[in-house]
VEXKOLLUM-719261 format. One record per residue: residue number from 1; residue in three letters; x, y, z of N, C-alpha, C, O in turn. Coordinates in Angstrom, 2 decimals. Example, Ala and Ser with C-alpha at 12.3 -4.5 7.8 and 13.67 -1.06 7.14 Angstrom:
residues 2
<resi->1; resn->ALA; nx->13.19; ny->-5.69; nz->7.80; cax->12.30; cay->-4.50; caz->7.80; cx->13.20; cy->-3.30; cz->7.80; ox->14.24; oy->-3.32; oz->8.46>;
<resi->2; resn->SER; nx->12.85; ny->-2.25; nz->7.08; cax->13.67; cay->-1.06; caz->7.14; cx->12.90; cy->0.03; cz->7.87; ox->13.41; oy->1.14; oz->8.04>;
END
This chain:
residues 72
<resi->1; resn->UNK; nx->17.46; ny->-10.84; nz->-18.12; cax->16.87; cay->-11.11; caz->-16.81; cx->16.61; cy->-12.61; cz->-16.70; ox->16.05; oy->-13.22; oz->-17.61>;
<resi->2; resn->UNK; nx->17.02; ny->-13.19; nz->-15.60; cax->16.80; cay->-14.61; caz->-15.39; cx->15.36; cy->-14.86; cz->-14.93; ox->14.66; oy->-13.93; oz->-14.52>;
<resi->3; resn->UNK; nx->14.94; ny->-16.10; nz->-15.02; cax->13.58; cay->-16.45; caz->-14.59; cx->13.40; cy->-16.14; cz->-13.10; ox->12.35; oy->-15.65; oz->-12.69>;
<resi->4; resn->UNK; nx->14.42; ny->-16.42; nz->-12.30; cax->14.34; cay->-16.17; caz->-10.86; cx->14.16; cy->-14.68; cz->-10.58; ox->13.36; oy->-14.31; oz->-9.72>;
<resi->5; resn->UNK; nx->14.89; ny->-13.83; nz->-11.28; cax->14.75; cay->-12.38; caz->-11.09; cx->13.35; cy->-11.93; cz->-11.51; ox->12.74; oy->-11.10; oz->-10.84>;
<resi->6; resn->UNK; nx->12.84; ny->-12.48; nz->-12.63; cax->11.51; cay->-12.12; caz->-13.11; cx->10.45; cy->-12.49; cz->-12.09; ox->9.56; oy->-11.69; oz->-11.79>;
<resi->7; resn->UNK; nx->10.53; ny->-13.72; nz->-11.56; cax->9.55; cay->-14.18; caz->-10.58; cx->9.62; cy->-13.33; cz->-9.32; ox->8.58; oy->-12.95; oz->-8.78>;
<resi->8; resn->UNK; nx->10.83; ny->-13.00; nz->-8.85; cax->10.98; cay->-12.20; caz->-7.65; cx->10.39; cy->-10.80; cz->-7.82; ox->9.74; oy->-10.29; oz->-6.91>;
<resi->9; resn->UNK; nx->10.60; ny->-10.19; nz->-8.98; cax->10.11; cay->-8.84; caz->-9.23; cx->8.60; cy->-8.81; cz->-9.38; ox->7.97; oy->-7.79; oz->-9.07>;
<resi->10; resn->UNK; nx->8.00; ny->-9.90; nz->-9.85; cax->6.57; cay->-9.92; caz->-10.13; cx->5.75; cy->-10.66; cz->-9.08; ox->4.57; oy->-10.93; oz->-9.29>;
<resi->11; resn->UNK; nx->6.37; ny->-10.98; nz->-7.97; cax->5.67; cay->-11.64; caz->-6.88; cx->5.39; cy->-10.63; cz->-5.78; ox->6.31; oy->-9.95; oz->-5.32>;
<resi->12; resn->UNK; nx->4.13; ny->-10.51; nz->-5.36; cax->3.83; cay->-9.55; caz->-4.29; cx->4.50; cy->-9.96; cz->-2.99; ox->4.63; oy->-11.15; oz->-2.69>;
<resi->13; resn->UNK; nx->4.91; ny->-8.96; nz->-2.21; cax->5.54; cay->-9.25; caz->-0.93; cx->4.47; cy->-9.76; cz->0.04; ox->3.43; oy->-9.13; oz->0.21>;
<resi->14; resn->UNK; nx->4.74; ny->-10.90; nz->0.66; cax->3.81; cay->-11.47; caz->1.62; cx->4.33; cy->-11.23; cz->3.02; ox->5.53; oy->-11.39; oz->3.29>;
<resi->15; resn->UNK; nx->3.43; ny->-10.86; nz->3.91; cax->3.77; cay->-10.56; caz->5.30; cx->3.17; cy->-11.61; cz->6.21; ox->2.10; oy->-12.16; oz->5.93>;
<resi->16; resn->UNK; nx->3.84; ny->-11.89; nz->7.30; cax->3.28; cay->-12.76; caz->8.33; cx->2.24; cy->-11.97; cz->9.11; ox->2.10; oy->-10.76; oz->8.95>;
<resi->17; resn->UNK; nx->1.52; ny->-12.67; nz->9.96; cax->0.53; cay->-12.01; caz->10.81; cx->1.20; cy->-10.97; cz->11.70; ox->0.69; oy->-9.86; oz->11.86>;
<resi->18; resn->UNK; nx->2.34; ny->-11.32; nz->12.27; cax->3.06; cay->-10.39; caz->13.15; cx->3.54; cy->-9.16; cz->12.38; ox->3.46; oy->-8.04; oz->12.88>;
<resi->19; resn->UNK; nx->4.05; ny->-9.36; nz->11.17; cax->4.53; cay->-8.24; caz->10.37; cx->3.37; cy->-7.31; cz->9.98; ox->3.51; oy->-6.09; oz->10.02>;
<resi->20; resn->UNK; nx->2.23; ny->-7.90; nz->9.60; cax->1.06; cay->-7.09; caz->9.24; cx->0.58; cy->-6.30; cz->10.47; ox->0.22; oy->-5.13; oz->10.36>;
<resi->21; resn->UNK; nx->0.57; ny->-6.96; nz->11.63; cax->0.13; cay->-6.29; caz->12.85; cx->1.05; cy->-5.12; cz->13.19; ox->0.59; oy->-4.06; oz->13.60>;
<resi->22; resn->UNK; nx->2.35; ny->-5.32; nz->13.03; cax->3.30; cay->-4.25; caz->13.32; cx->3.09; cy->-3.07; cz->12.37; ox->3.11; oy->-1.91; oz->12.79>;
<resi->23; resn->UNK; nx->2.88; ny->-3.36; nz->11.10; cax->2.66; cay->-2.31; caz->10.12; cx->1.38; cy->-1.53; cz->10.42; ox->1.32; oy->-0.32; oz->10.23>;
<resi->24; resn->UNK; nx->0.35; ny->-2.24; nz->10.87; cax->-0.94; cay->-1.61; caz->11.17; cx->-1.02; cy->-1.06; cz->12.60; ox->-1.97; oy->-0.37; oz->12.96>;
<resi->25; resn->UNK; nx->-0.01; ny->-1.36; nz->13.40; cax->0.04; cay->-0.92; caz->14.79; cx->-1.14; cy->-1.46; cz->15.60; ox->-1.78; oy->-0.73; oz->16.36>;
<resi->26; resn->UNK; nx->-1.41; ny->-2.75; nz->15.41; cax->-2.47; cay->-3.44; caz->16.15; cx->-1.91; cy->-4.77; cz->16.64; ox->-0.82; oy->-5.17; oz->16.24>;
<resi->27; resn->UNK; nx->-2.65; ny->-5.45; nz->17.49; cax->-2.26; cay->-6.76; caz->18.01; cx->-2.46; cy->-7.81; cz->16.91; ox->-3.37; oy->-7.68; oz->16.09>;
<resi->28; resn->UNK; nx->-1.61; ny->-8.85; nz->16.87; cax->-1.78; cay->-9.90; caz->15.86; cx->-3.17; cy->-10.55; cz->15.88; ox->-3.68; oy->-10.95; oz->14.83>;
<resi->29; resn->UNK; nx->-3.78; ny->-10.66; nz->17.05; cax->-5.15; cay->-11.21; caz->17.10; cx->-6.14; cy->-10.33; cz->16.35; ox->-7.10; oy->-10.84; oz->15.77>;
<resi->30; resn->UNK; nx->-5.93; ny->-9.04; nz->16.36; cax->-6.79; cay->-8.12; caz->15.60; cx->-6.66; cy->-8.40; cz->14.11; ox->-7.66; oy->-8.42; oz->13.39>;
<resi->31; resn->UNK; nx->-5.45; ny->-8.62; nz->13.65; cax->-5.22; cay->-8.94; caz->12.23; cx->-5.93; cy->-10.25; cz->11.89; ox->-6.56; oy->-10.35; oz->10.83>;
<resi->32; resn->UNK; nx->-5.84; ny->-11.24; nz->12.76; cax->-6.53; cay->-12.52; caz->12.52; cx->-8.04; cy->-12.32; cz->12.47; ox->-8.72; oy->-12.88; oz->11.61>;
<resi->33; resn->UNK; nx->-8.57; ny->-11.52; nz->13.39; cax->-10.01; cay->-11.25; caz->13.40; cx->-10.45; cy->-10.54; cz->12.12; ox->-11.49; oy->-10.87; oz->11.55>;
<resi->34; resn->UNK; nx->-9.65; ny->-9.56; nz->11.66; cax->-9.98; cay->-8.85; caz->10.42; cx->-9.94; cy->-9.81; cz->9.24; ox->-10.78; oy->-9.71; oz->8.34>;
<resi->35; resn->UNK; nx->-8.99; ny->-10.75; nz->9.23; cax->-8.92; cay->-11.73; caz->8.15; cx->-10.14; cy->-12.66; cz->8.19; ox->-10.73; oy->-12.97; oz->7.15>;
<resi->36; resn->UNK; nx->-10.52; ny->-13.10; nz->9.39; cax->-11.69; cay->-13.98; caz->9.53; cx->-12.98; cy->-13.27; cz->9.10; ox->-13.90; oy->-13.90; oz->8.60>;
<resi->37; resn->UNK; nx->-13.03; ny->-11.96; nz->9.31; cax->-14.21; cay->-11.17; caz->8.95; cx->-14.15; cy->-10.66; cz->7.50; ox->-15.02; oy->-9.91; oz->7.07>;
<resi->38; resn->UNK; nx->-13.13; ny->-11.08; nz->6.76; cax->-12.94; cay->-10.70; caz->5.36; cx->-12.70; cy->-9.20; cz->5.18; ox->-12.96; oy->-8.66; oz->4.11>;
<resi->39; resn->UNK; nx->-12.20; ny->-8.54; nz->6.22; cax->-11.83; cay->-7.13; caz->6.10; cx->-10.42; cy->-6.99; cz->5.55; ox->-10.06; oy->-5.94; oz->5.01>;
<resi->40; resn->UNK; nx->-9.63; ny->-8.04; nz->5.68; cax->-8.25; cay->-8.06; caz->5.20; cx->-8.02; cy->-9.41; cz->4.52; ox->-8.02; oy->-10.45; oz->5.18>;
<resi->41; resn->UNK; nx->-7.81; ny->-9.39; nz->3.20; cax->-7.59; cay->-10.66; caz->2.50; cx->-6.34; cy->-11.36; cz->3.01; ox->-5.31; oy->-10.73; oz->3.27>;
<resi->42; resn->UNK; nx->-6.43; ny->-12.67; nz->3.15; cax->-5.27; cay->-13.44; caz->3.59; cx->-5.16; cy->-14.71; cz->2.76; ox->-6.12; oy->-15.13; oz->2.11>;
<resi->43; resn->UNK; nx->-4.00; ny->-15.29; nz->2.80; cax->-3.71; cay->-16.52; caz->2.06; cx->-3.16; cy->-17.52; cz->3.04; ox->-2.32; oy->-17.17; oz->3.88>;
<resi->44; resn->UNK; nx->-3.61; ny->-18.77; nz->2.96; cax->-3.14; cay->-19.81; caz->3.86; cx->-2.10; cy->-20.63; cz->3.11; ox->-2.34; oy->-21.09; oz->1.99>;
<resi->45; resn->UNK; nx->-0.95; ny->-20.81; nz->3.73; cax->0.13; cay->-21.53; caz->3.07; cx->0.68; cy->-22.63; cz->3.97; ox->0.56; oy->-22.58; oz->5.19>;
<resi->46; resn->UNK; nx->1.28; ny->-23.63; nz->3.34; cax->1.97; cay->-24.68; caz->4.07; cx->1.04; cy->-25.63; cz->4.78; ox->-0.17; oy->-25.42; oz->4.83>;
<resi->47; resn->UNK; nx->1.61; ny->-26.70; nz->5.32; cax->0.79; cay->-27.71; caz->6.01; cx->0.15; cy->-27.18; cz->7.30; ox->-0.87; oy->-27.70; oz->7.74>;
<resi->48; resn->UNK; nx->0.76; ny->-26.15; nz->7.89; cax->0.17; cay->-25.57; caz->9.11; cx->-0.89; cy->-24.53; cz->8.80; ox->-1.55; oy->-24.02; oz->9.70>;
<resi->49; resn->UNK; nx->-1.05; ny->-24.23; nz->7.51; cax->-2.05; cay->-23.26; caz->7.04; cx->-1.80; cy->-21.88; cz->7.64; ox->-2.75; oy->-21.18; oz->8.02>;
<resi->50; resn->UNK; nx->-0.53; ny->-21.49; nz->7.73; cax->-0.17; cay->-20.16; caz->8.23; cx->-0.75; cy->-19.09; cz->7.32; ox->-0.88; oy->-19.29; oz->6.11>;
<resi->51; resn->UNK; nx->-1.11; ny->-17.97; nz->7.91; cax->-1.66; cay->-16.86; caz->7.13; cx->-0.54; cy->-16.00; cz->6.58; ox->0.49; oy->-15.81; oz->7.22>;
<resi->52; resn->UNK; nx->-0.76; ny->-15.49; nz->5.38; cax->0.12; cay->-14.49; caz->4.80; cx->-0.76; cy->-13.41; cz->4.21; ox->-1.87; oy->-13.66; oz->3.74>;
<resi->53; resn->UNK; nx->-0.24; ny->-12.19; nz->4.24; cax->-0.99; cay->-11.02; caz->3.79; cx->-0.16; cy->-10.28; cz->2.76; ox->1.04; oy->-10.07; oz->2.95>;
<resi->54; resn->UNK; nx->-0.78; ny->-9.88; nz->1.65; cax->-0.08; cay->-9.08; caz->0.67; cx->0.14; cy->-7.68; cz->1.24; ox->-0.77; oy->-7.09; oz->1.82>;
<resi->55; resn->UNK; nx->1.36; ny->-7.16; nz->1.09; cax->1.68; cay->-5.83; caz->1.60; cx->0.71; cy->-4.80; cz->1.05; ox->0.27; oy->-3.90; oz->1.77>;
<resi->56; resn->UNK; nx->0.36; ny->-4.91; nz->-0.23; cax->-0.57; cay->-3.95; caz->-0.84; cx->-1.93; cy->-3.95; cz->-0.13; ox->-2.52; oy->-2.89; oz->0.07>;
<resi->57; resn->UNK; nx->-2.42; ny->-5.13; nz->0.25; cax->-3.70; cay->-5.22; caz->0.95; cx->-3.61; cy->-4.59; cz->2.33; ox->-4.54; oy->-3.91; oz->2.77>;
<resi->58; resn->UNK; nx->-2.50; ny->-4.82; nz->3.02; cax->-2.32; cay->-4.25; caz->4.36; cx->-2.24; cy->-2.73; cz->4.26; ox->-2.87; oy->-2.02; oz->5.04>;
<resi->59; resn->UNK; nx->-1.46; ny->-2.23; nz->3.31; cax->-1.32; cay->-0.78; caz->3.15; cx->-2.63; cy->-0.14; cz->2.72; ox->-2.88; oy->1.02; oz->3.03>;
<resi->60; resn->UNK; nx->-3.48; ny->-0.88; nz->2.00; cax->-4.77; cay->-0.35; caz->1.58; cx->-5.67; cy->-0.07; cz->2.78; ox->-6.53; oy->0.81; oz->2.72>;
<resi->61; resn->UNK; nx->-5.48; ny->-0.82; nz->3.87; cax->-6.26; cay->-0.55; caz->5.08; cx->-5.87; cy->0.78; cz->5.71; ox->-6.65; oy->1.38; oz->6.45>;
<resi->62; resn->UNK; nx->-4.66; ny->1.22; nz->5.43; cax->-4.16; cay->2.45; caz->6.04; cx->-4.59; cy->3.71; cz->5.30; ox->-4.47; oy->4.82; oz->5.84>;
<resi->63; resn->UNK; nx->-5.09; ny->3.56; nz->4.10; cax->-5.51; cay->4.72; caz->3.32; cx->-6.89; cy->4.51; cz->2.76; ox->-7.34; oy->3.37; oz->2.58>;
<resi->64; resn->UNK; nx->-7.59; ny->5.62; nz->2.48; cax->-8.89; cay->5.51; caz->1.85; cx->-8.72; cy->5.59; cz->0.34; ox->-7.60; oy->5.52; oz->-0.16>;
<resi->65; resn->UNK; nx->-9.80; ny->5.74; nz->-0.39; cax->-9.77; cay->5.77; caz->-1.86; cx->-8.88; cy->6.89; cz->-2.40; ox->-8.31; oy->6.75; oz->-3.48>;
<resi->66; resn->UNK; nx->-8.76; ny->7.96; nz->-1.67; cax->-8.03; cay->9.13; caz->-2.17; cx->-6.60; cy->9.18; cz->-1.66; ox->-5.91; oy->10.17; oz->-1.88>;
<resi->67; resn->UNK; nx->-6.15; ny->8.13; nz->-1.00; cax->-4.78; cay->8.10; caz->-0.50; cx->-4.60; cy->8.82; cz->0.82; ox->-3.47; oy->9.06; oz->1.25>;
<resi->68; resn->UNK; nx->-5.70; ny->9.18; nz->1.48; cax->-5.65; cay->9.87; caz->2.75; cx->-5.60; cy->8.82; cz->3.87; ox->-6.41; oy->7.90; oz->3.87>;
<resi->69; resn->UNK; nx->-4.67; ny->8.95; nz->4.81; cax->-4.58; cay->7.96; caz->5.89; cx->-5.88; cy->7.86; cz->6.69; ox->-6.51; oy->8.86; oz->7.00>;
<resi->70; resn->UNK; nx->-6.25; ny->6.62; nz->7.01; cax->-7.43; cay->6.37; caz->7.83; cx->-7.03; cy->6.27; cz->9.29; ox->-5.88; oy->5.97; oz->9.61>;
<resi->71; resn->UNK; nx->-7.97; ny->6.51; nz->10.16; cax->-7.78; cay->6.22; caz->11.58; cx->-8.42; cy->4.88; cz->11.83; ox->-9.61; oy->4.70; oz->11.57>;
<resi->72; resn->UNK; nx->-7.65; ny->3.92; nz->12.35; cax->-8.19; cay->2.59; caz->12.61; cx->-8.81; cy->2.53; cz->13.98; ox->-9.32; oy->1.48; oz->14.37>;
END
């Protein structure tokens, strides 16, 4: 396995605000508000400080502790 393959396999998938909103079926502003309220962890990247969201964190909002889907 090359270093590039190793890094790709072990790097969490990051979603844009629009992608997270689509997955959660909410408006992108709602995702931003949830991130500002620390309900959804986000990471700021680049000189524009764009938000990115780990897919695992976004999917965790969709289920409770027992894996049962939540109603948002």
